[in-house]
N, C-alpha and C positions, 0 to 999 in steps of 0.2 A: 868215082861217079857215084852220082845219087841215085838210089834203087827206090826209095819210098813217093809214093805219089801223093800228092794232096789234092783235098776236094775241099771248098770253103760252102758252106749253106749260109746266105744272107737271108734277112726279112725285109719284106715291107709293108707298106698300107696300115697296119698294125700290129700290135703284139699279140701273142698268146694264139697265134696262129698254128701253132706244132712242128718249130723249127727241130725241135729234140728229136720227136716221133717220128719224123720223116729221117733225120740223120741215123737214128737208132735203126730204123724200116730199111734205109740203104745198106746200112752196115750188115745187117744181119744177111741180105740177099749175097751181099761180095762174101760175107763169111761163109756163108753156105755153097757156094761157089769154089771154095778153096784158098780163099785169099785170106792173110791174116790182117785183124783190122781194129783199128781203136777211133775212140770219139774224143774229141777236146772242146771244151766249153771257154767261149771268150768271154768275160763277164764286163759289161762297161761301169761299173760303179767302184768307187774310191775305196770304202771299205777293203782291209787286204784279204778277208776272206766271209761268208756268210755266218762265223761261229759268234760273232757278237750281234748278229741281226735278230730283230723281233722276230717270230715266225708269221705274225699278222703281215711284217712288212715283207718277206720274202719265201715265204713257206718254209719247207723243211729243210734242216741244214741234214746233208748226206755225209758219210764219214766213211774213208775209204780204208783197206787193211794198213796201209802206212801211216794213217791217223791224221790226214787230211780232212779238213772240214770245207767240205766242198757244194756248188749249186746241186740242187733236187734232180736237175736233167742227168748228171752222173747216174742216178741210180736209174732211171730209163735204160742208158748204155748197157749198165750191167746185167738188167733183167732180160735184156733183149739179147743179149751177146753173148752172156754168161761167163765172162771174162771179165778180171778185176780191173778197177783203174787206178789211179794213184794221184800224188800230188800234182805231178805235170797235165793232167786231164782237165785241169781248171785253174783259169790266170785271169786274173782281175786287174783294171787299170790300179788299183792300189798297188798289187805286189809289183807292177811293171815300175812303176814312179818309186815305190821303196826302194827297190832295185838300183834303178837310174842315181837315185839321190845317195844310196850306199857308194855306189862307184864314184860318183862324183867328190865326196868328202873324203874317200880314200885315195883321190887323187890319180885314179885309172886313166881320165880323160887329159890329164897333162896339161890342166889350165885352159881347154879348149871351152866355148859358150856352150854350154848344154841346153839343146832344143828338143823339141818336138820331132822335126826330122833333122838328123839322122838318128840319132839317141834313143827317143823313145819307139820308133817304129824300128830300129834295129833290135831293141830287146826284144817287141814284140815279134818280130821274125823268129828271133833266137829262141824264143818260148815257144813257137808253133814247130818248130822244125827239132825242137831237142827231143819231144816223145819219139818221132820217128826214129831218130839215130840212137836213141837211149835202147828201145826195145826192138828194132830192125822190122817194123811194120811193112807190110805190103804198101798199105795205103792208111792215110790219118785222114779223118773228118773233121773240120773245125768248123763248129758251129759259133756264130756270133751273134752275141747277144743283143736285145734293142732291134731298132728297126733303121732303114738306110734315112739318113736326113737328122737322124739323131745327134746333136752336139758332140756325146759323150763317146759316139762309136767312129769317129771320125777317123782318129789316129789308128783304128782297125780296120778300116776301111783301106785308107792310105798303105799300111802292111799288106795288104791283100793283093795290091795294085803293084805294089814293088815285086813281090811274090811270083805273079803270075809273069812280069819280065824276067826275073830272075832265073825261074825254075822252067821255063818254056813252057808252050800249048798243050804239049802231051803229058806233062809232068802234073800239072795243074791245071782246077776248073771250077768253076763257080755255079752253085745251085741257088738260085733265088724265089722266094716261098713269098708268094702274093695271095691275096684275098680277090676273087671274084664275087662281088655280092649280089644277091637276085632280090629285084624290086617287086613284091607281090603285087602293087598297084597296075604297072606294066608288063608284068609277067616275064621280065626281061632279067638276062644275067648281064653286068655291067662290066666291061673290060678296062674302061678309062683307069680307073685308079692303081690297075697294074702297068698299064701304056707310064703313067707320071711315075710311079715308083721305080720301073726301069731306066727312064730318063734320067732321074737322080742318081742312080747308079752309072749309068754312063758318064754325065757330068762329074763324077768322081775318079774317071778315068778306066773303070770297068766295064766289060761288054759281058753278061751273063753267058753261060753257055748250056744251061738249063733252067727254064720256067717250072716251077709247080704251083699249080693253082688251087688254092684249097675252094671249094665250091659245095652249095646244098645241091645244087641238083648237076646233071650230067650235062657235060660240056659237047655242044657240036661240032661238026667239022668244021664249020662257020665260023665258029667261035676260035676256035684254035687256030686257022688260017690266018683270021684277023690277027690275036696276039704274035703269032709269028713274024707277019708281016711288018707293023709297028713296032717290034720288040728285037728285028733283027736276031732271030734265031730260026732254027730248023724246024718244020713242023712235027717230026720225029723228037724234038727236044720241048715241046710243051706239053707236059704231064699233068694228068687230072688226079686232084685229090680231094675225093668225094668225101662227106661226113659218114664216120663209120660209129656201129655200135659198140665196139671197144676198140682200144689203140691196139690190140694185139692181130687184128684183122688188117692193118696198113700195110704191115709187108706184103702180104697177099694182093693188096689193092696195088701197090708199086710194081710187084711182079707184073700183073696183067697189065700193066701201062709200060711195062720193059725199062722202067728206069735203070735197074743194073745195066741191060745191054747196053743201053746208051750212054754210060759212064763209061764203061768198059770200052767201048769203042773209041769215044773220044781220049781215053787215055791210053790207047793202043795197047790195051791188055788183051790176050784172049778169053774169050766166054766159052770155051769148048766146053766145060766142066758144066751139067744141068745142076742148079740148088737142091737141095736135099731139104726139103722143108716136112717131110712126114712127121717128124715128133712134133712140130710145131703148127700142124693141121690136127694132129690128135689132141692135143691140149685144148684147141677152139670148138673141137668137136664134143670134149666133156665140158668144157663151161659153158657152151650154149644148149645142152641138153642133161640137165641136171636132173637126176632121180628126187632129191631130196631138197628142204629148205632149214636154214635155220636163222635165226635172228640174235646176232651178236650187238653187243654194245657198247662200242667206243668211247670210254669216259676220260675226256681232257678238258683243259681249259682254253683251248684254240680251235674248237671245233665249229667256229664259224667261218674258217678258212680252212676246207678240208685239204689243201695242198700242204698243210702243216702236220699233217698225219700220213702222208702220200706213200712211204714206202711199206708202212701199216696196212693200208686199204688195199695195195696191189698184193701185199703177200698172204691177204683173205681170198682175194682173187686164184691167186695159185694153190692154196691149200682147198679152195671149194672143189675148183676143177681135180684136182688129185682125189679129190672124196666123191666126185661126180655128184656135187652137192650147191645149189645157191646162197652164197651168204649175203644175209639181209643187213648190212650195215648202219646201225643206228646210232647217230652222234648225239652223244648228252653231254651237256656242259656240269663241270663238277661242281661250278658254281651253286648250281639249281638243286645240288641235291643233299636233304635233311632228313633227319632220323623219323619227321612225320611221314613222308613222301616216298619213302623207298620202294613199297610196293607199286604205286602208280609209275615212278621211274623204271623200276629194276627187275619187277614181278612177272613179267612176259618174255624176259629174255632167256636165251638158252646157253648164253656164256656170257661173259665180260672180260674186259681188257681195261686195266687203268695204264693209260698213256704216259710217257715221259715228259720232261719238261723240269722247267727250274722255278725255283720261287714259292712262296707261300701261299699265293692265291689260289682258291681252291683247292687245297690240298685235304680240308676236313672232308669234303664231299667225297674224294678219292678213299679216304680211309674208311669212310662208311659204306662205299660200294664194296671193299675188300671186305668187311665185316658181313654185309648182306650175302656174299657168294661163300663166305665161308660157313655161315650159319645155315643157310637152306641148300648146302650141298649143290650148287651151280657151280659149272666148270668154270674157272678164273685164271687169267694170263696178266701179272703185273710185271712190265718193262720198263727198267733202271728205277725212276722215281715210283713207277707202280708197284714194283718189287718191294721197296722201300716203305709205300705205304702200307703192304700187307704185314709188314712186320712190324711197324709202331700200334697197328690194330690188332697184333697179335698179342705185343707185350700188354698193351690197355687192358683187354678184354679177357685174355686167357691167364697171362702170367701176374695179372693186376697190378702191373705198375702204370697205376691212373693217369700219371703225368709223362709216359714216356713220349719221345720224338726224336726227330732228327737236330742235330745241332744245326741242320740248314736257316728251321722254321723256329727254333730256340735253342739259344747258345746254353741258355741257364737251368735247360731241363736238367732234372736229377737222374734220368733214365733214358743217357743218350743212346738208342739201340743204335742210331746210324751216326757215324760222325767222320772227320776227315782223319786219315791216317795223319801220324805224326809226322812225319817228314813234309807233309802239305801244309802243316800249319807255320804261320806267319809268311805263307806267300802271297801277295796282294794283286800281283799282276791278272788281267782278264786269262785265262785259259793257261796260267801257271800252275794251277792245280787240280787240272783235267788232265783225266785218264783218257787217253783216245788212240784208236787203232784195234788192232787184232792183238788178243790175248791168251793163252792157253786157258784150256779148261778139264779139269780131270772128273768124270762123273762116274758117282756112287753106282756098281752094276746091280746093285736091288732096290735102286729107285724106279719109279715111271716113269720116268724122264729117259731113262738108258733106252725104253722101251720105245722112244722115239726116235732117238739118236742111233740107237744099235752101234754104238761105240764109245769105247772108255776116255778117248781124248779129242776134242772138239778145239778150232780156235774161232772167237766170236770178237764182234768189233764193239767198241766201248766208246761211250761218249759223258763221262759223269765225273764228280768231284768227291762227293761222299760216300762212305763204304759201310757193310755191317760190319759191327762194334763186337769183334769176337770176344769179347770180356762174357757177353750175355749168351756165346754158342750154349753152354750148357745147358743152361735155363730152357731155352726154346727147345732143343731138343730132348729133353726130357719131359715137354708138355704136348710133343707131337708135330712140330715143325721142323723139318730136317735140313740141313745143308747137304746138298745130295754134288752140288758141283763147287769146287774147290779151285784156286789159281795155283797150281803144283810149285811154281817158285815163289809166291809171296805169301800163299795161305789165306786170301782174300777168299770170301764167300761170293761165288757165282751164281747159284742155283739155291733158294729154298723150296719146299716142296711139303706138303701136309698128305703123308699116305693115306692117311683114314679117309681122306675125301674122294668125291668123283673124281675131279681134276683139277687140283690148287697148286699151280707153279706161280713163282716170281723168278725172274731173270736180271741180272743186273746190268748184262750185256744189252745188246740191241739186235736181236734175231732178224728182222725186217731187212737190215741192210743187207743180207746175204741171201734172201730169198728170189729165186728167178724163175722165168717161165718152166726152163726145162730142169730146173731143181728147186724144188717148192719146200720153203724152210721145214723141218722136221718137227721144230714145236708148234709152228701153227698149223700142220697136216695135223699131228697129233691132238691139237686143241679143238679143232672141227670134229673130228672124230669122237671124241668126248661131248660136244653140244649136240652132235646127231643123237648119240644114245640118249640126251635127257629128252631130245626132243621126240623121239619116238616113244619112251615110258610118257610124256604129258598126252600124245597121241593115242596111245592104248588106253589110258585111263580114262581121258575123253569118250573112246567108242564104249566102253564098259558101261561108263555112266550113263549113255545113249541105249544102250542096250536094256538096263535095268529101268530106267525112264519107261522106257516103250513097252517091257512087261508088267511095268507097273499099272500101265494105260489099258494095256491088254486083259489085266486081273479086274 
């Protein structure tokens, strides 16, 4: 007997309406009621995963504990639910077809003609049901990427139609998210796009059970009644999703709309336990009522698209709330930084983060940023390539290795302070040399970063190829940059720190992948705390100057 209930979230009218946030918000409410919930993303592109996609194309590539390179929406799922996702939580058309073709080559189909129906749709259905069976969740929410009517999404929509028939109405429901645009010229909200979107879904054989309407203005009862009538849903199943000041308000807005109660009723599940959202509300209170402000520079080469650094920006939101501090994040293009404009570009900041990435473009700007932060005692956090840039900068300007570099940028550097491990050399397949997923790190108790973690052994997620070259470790430590985090299994360097600095830390892993609303990452929390200390010092200096100037004028 199947005990897992399935919810499908589709989108219409336009993309980027927030299916991921609605899915995560509903999951949060159901989880707060005592149900075990996970969320799955079905992506219609033919890439096997986002690992080889340019961040300009798809935004951030999110990495799970088990090393899966996935869609950035999985980051939202984890940040809301505070539970890890896995490979099974992200399915792409590329993976579906790859699996079917491999089976056909092995002869699994016994010579039958392989077709979209039933072979592709069966593979999709198996992928949907796998996550529920494997982990025994009460409810699986599956978000379908794209919009209804896209050619790419048709096999997914057909699979949902079949699953609704297979599972029955009390075990499966469809939530359709659409847009109700506001026309300022006539002062009206228009429901016609929603009507057409639902009609397209009905033509594919699916009647949505719940409609979530994105809107800038409050929906009147007349609007709700009209949508319910024309789209063949109950009035209680027409849910308003009005624009919010932060995505973290959406669960509370959905609770006000009784989305969770409507869903539980349709799935024949009890709604006796009231959701406990006390900690969530406390987070929102701190987020909206900061006592201090800091300005942090995020230095990277994909800054034109903020989604390329989505987990980092959200980690700053979590850490800021934990410190009751507003984090003003400045996106700074590393290609625009040079030795002559550092004061203009970086001088006003209370902290700097050099972002991860691949390739040589913009690398010198990142190295210059690390130098400026080190020399001016400004809190600095380098993540992955950002740590490596800090290492290269220290080698060049403190150790005197003027031509030091990473072999990723210069294979012939005489000082390869960042290099591939021996066992990685000779591998040419994309991703073949990547260290992906969670790895252990043992932290030196006498380090600054230990004061953040307050524990010796942690597990952090990785996504990189190149490592610190231990051949140079003694040189670095003798000059004042310490390896304070080491992988206990491989002896690879995970964390570099300058103890004499106000706060200067480089991490080979990606702490942003583990930061959630209810568990802000300690590295980000401590970094913001250090930035607040510098900001206070600046303010004190300014006040002292103002007092002296006033006294001078009085005399």
